[in-house]
N, C-alpha and C positions, 0 to 999 in steps of 0.2 A: 547448603545449596537452596534453602527455602526461597530466597528472593528470586533466583533464576527460574525456579519452577512456577512461582506465582506469575511471572511475566509470560512463561510458556503457556500456562493455562489461558491467559488473556489472548495470546496469539492464536491458540487453537480455537477459541470462541470466535475471534475475528475471521479466521479462515473458514470456519463452518458457515458463518453468516454470509461471507463473500461468495462461497459456493452456492448457497441456497438462493441467492439473488440471481445467479446466472444459469447454473446447471439444470435445475428442474425444467425451466421454460425451454431451454435449448434441447433437452431430451424429448420433451413433448413435441417440439417442432420436428425432430428427426424421426420419432416413432409414429406419430399420428399425422405427419405431413401438414400440421396446422401452423401456418406462419403468421397468424394474426395475434395481436395483443391489444387490449383495450387502452383507451386514452389514460384513465386513472392507473391502470396496471403499468403502463410505460413510465408514468411519472413516479410511481412507487418504486419501480425497479431502479430508476436513475437515482432517486433519493438515497436508497440504501447502498447502491454502488458507490456513490460519493462518500457516504458516511463511513462505510467499512474501509474503503481505500485510503481516505485521509487518516483515519484512526490508526491504520496499520503503519503508515509512514512514521507517525509520531511514536508508536509503540516500539518500532525497530530502533529509533533513536534512543528511547528509554533503555532498551536492552543493551545498546552500545555503552551507555553510561554505566550500567550495572557491571559490564565486563571491565570497563575502565577502572572502576573502584576496586574490583576483585583483584586485578593484576597490579595496578599502580599503588594501591593502598590496602594490601591484604590484611594487615593487622587491625586496621580501622574499619574493615568491611562490615562486621556485625553491628558496629555502632552507627556508621553512616547509613547503611541500608536496614534500618530498624523497621518494625512493623508499620509505624505511622508514615515514614518516608515512602515505603513501598506502596501503601494505599494511595498516597497523594500522587505518586508518579503514575500509577495505574489509571486513576481517574483523569489525570491531566492528559494522558495518551488518548483516552476516549473522547474527551470534551471537544477538541477542534472539529471533529466530524459533524457535529450538530449544526453550528452556524454555517459552515461551508455548504453542506448538503441542502440546508433549508433555503439559503439565499439563492444558490445557483439553480436549484430545481424550480422553486416558485417563480423566480424571475423568467426563466426560459419558458415555462408553461403558461405564463401570462401573455405571451405574444400570440397574435392570430396566426393560424395555420391554414394554408390553402394549397390548391393544386394536388399533386400526388401525395398519398398517405403512406408511401413505402419507405421504411427506414433501411438504408443500405448498410446494415450491420446485423450481427446475430444477437445483440441486446441494445437497449435504449441508452446509448452513450450520448454525451452532449453534442459533439460535432455533427454526426449524421442527423440527429433530430433538428439541430439548428438550421440545416439546409432546407427544411420543410417550412420554415417561417417566412411569411410574406410581409415583412416590416423591416425597418432600419434596426439592425442588431449591432451596430458599431460599438456602442457603449458597453453592451453586454460582452462582446468579444474581447474588448480591452480588459474588462474586469476578469473574464475567464482566464486570459493569458497571465495577468498579474497574479491572480489567485493560485493558478497551477504552479507558477514559478515559486511563489512563497511556500506553498504546501510541500513542494518537492525539495526546494533548496534549503529551507530552514532545518528540517530533519537530516538532510544529507550533509550539511555543514557540521551539525552536531556529531554525526557519526564519524565524519572525517577527522574532526578535532579529537574525539575519543580515541580513535585508532592511531592517530599520529602519536599521542602520548603512550598508548599501549606499545607501539613499535619501538619507540625510544626506550621504554622500560625493558622490553624483551632483549634489545641489543646490549643492554648493560649487564645482563645475566652472564656470568663467566662460563658456565658449563653448557654444553650442547643439550644434555638431557633436560636441564632446567628451562632452556629456551623452548624446546619441543613441548614440554609440559605446559608452559605458560601459553604458547600459541594454541595448543589443543583446546584450551578452555573457551576460546572465542572463534575457533575455526567454523563451527556450525553456523553461528550467527553471521559471520562474514560471508559465507557461501549463500545463505538465504538473502542477505541484503544485496549482494552482487546480482543475483538472478532477478530479484524484484525490481531494482532500480534500472538495470540495463534494459530489461524488456519494456517497462513502463516509460523510460526515457526515450527509447527508440519509437514508441508509439506516439507520444505527444510532442516531441521536440525535433522530429525530422522535418527537413524542408518540404514544403508542399509539392515541389517538383518531383521529389523522390518518394512521395508518400501516397501510393495508389490505395484505393479502398481494399483491394484483396490483401496487400501486404499488411495494412493496418489491422484487418481482421485476424490475420495469422499471429501478429504480435500481441493483439489483445487476448487471443486465446491462450498465449503462453503465460501471461501474468494473471489472468482471471481463473484459469483452470489448471494448467500445468504446474505453476509455482505453488499454489495451495496443496496440490497433490504431493509435490516433492518435499515440502517442509516437514511433515511428520516423519517421512522416511529418513531425512537427514538427521533430525533430532533424536529419533528412536535409535538409529544405528549408533550415534554418538553416545547416547545415554547408556 
């Protein structure tokens, strides 16, 4: 089980980072009633929010591939998921977060800001900060939409492809006990992926007419705080 636990260690580091970006500042706001954040602090928070969020998408896809190999090619699993492959997959999962976070954050904060300086959110996310810009942001919005779709859809398609092969393999197992055993090896990951993608998808892909600031804050809270809190519970209980 060494490969699986290597990816779980990476997931735990990502979740800790994701929480450290959002939760301490939010707790400071609640306890000290201080709702201010500096301009560099807002940019830093947004950068690491994008970095950890994008990296988690790709790490979940990597973990799905690990489960695919374990269930569909169990005898070749130690050979395919050797130490070198595991290291490459782990690094490849972290890498996409750097260019996405760098481009999106630096581009957004290069715009001029004017008028109100109130971010209508509990952290510095791109859409509420973008509303404070007093310049033409059409090109940036096109980039942001395309980037978000690619960052979400590419890992999601890889996950769906992996689990379609897993489902086909499990259905071929003759015994009910064997099917249950095979499914139990990926049930934790499937639950974590479902919660993460459903909550983040509802946040960023809902029509604007049905997407009030209050509902978006609630959905953002679910995948930035609740999901990272549930993940260790799910995996610890399973383990």
